[in-house]
N, C-alpha and C positions, 0 to 999 in steps of 0.2 A: 503494499499499500504506500502511495506518495504521501510524504511528510506534510506537503502543503495542504493536503485535503483533510488533514487531522485538525486544523485549527491553529490557534496561537499556541506557541510554546508555553507549556505550563510553568516553567522556572521564570518566564517573563512576566507572569500574572502576579500582581501584588496587590492585595486589597481589592480584587475584583477589576484591576484595571492593567491593560496591556502596555508597558512601557516601552515596548519595541515599536510602536506606531508614532510616538512622540517625534516631533521635528528636532533635529540635532544641531548643536552649536557649530558655527562655520568658522570660529577662530582656529587659527593654525597653531600646533604645539611647536615644541623645540625641535622635534624630528622632522617637522615639516608636514605633518598628517593634521587631519581634522580633530578638533578637540572631542567631539562625539558625546558631550554631556548633554542632557535634555535642556532645551531653551526655557527661559522664563516666559510665562504666558504674555503674549502680545509682544515679544521681543525677538531679536535675530541671535542673541548670545545667551550664554549660561550664566548663572550668577556670579561664576568665577572671572568671567571675562567682561563684565560691565552691563549684564543684562539688568540687574537691579539698579542701575544708577539712573537717576532722574536728572542728572546735570546740575550745574551750579544755580542756586536760587537767589543768591545776594548779588548786588552790583559788583562788591569787590571780588567775589568769586568769578563772576562773569569776566572781569577784566583781566584777573589772573590767567584764566584759561585762554584769552584771547592772546595774552602776552607770551604764553608758554607754548604756542604751536610750533612744533619742531622745524618746519620749513621756514619761519620767520625769525628764528633765534639768532643766526649770525649772518646769513645771507650768502654763506659759502656755495650752496648749491642751486642758486637762482639760475634762471635760463641764460641771463646776460653773463653771470660769472662763468657757468660752464662753457659758453662760447668764447669768452676770453681765454679761459685754460686752454681749450681745443686749439685757438690760434697760436698760443705760446708754444704748444707742443709741436705745432706743424712748422715754427720757425726754428724750433730747435732741430727738428729732424732735417730740414733744409740745410741748416749750418752744419750739422755733422756729415751730410753728403758732401758738401763742398769742401770742408776742411780735412776729413778723413778719407777721401777717395783720390 
């Protein structure tokens, strides 16, 4: 007999609820795989990865979050800075070709 036709796994049933049907957290773990914990109701992440977070409520908290955005911290990885770095690398490569050959 096919296992799928037997119904849900009895080990997955807890208190009359099949946990195997829950949506799973999409956060990635350290090994690059998916977290896999059940998500918080109405959210996309589990409680460990921010599903319970409601965000900052006070003005000072909102300001702190807006200041701490990683892509605005130092400007090292902005599009203009990356273009500048690429042009410097190309100049170095051309100089190496001229002087080393």
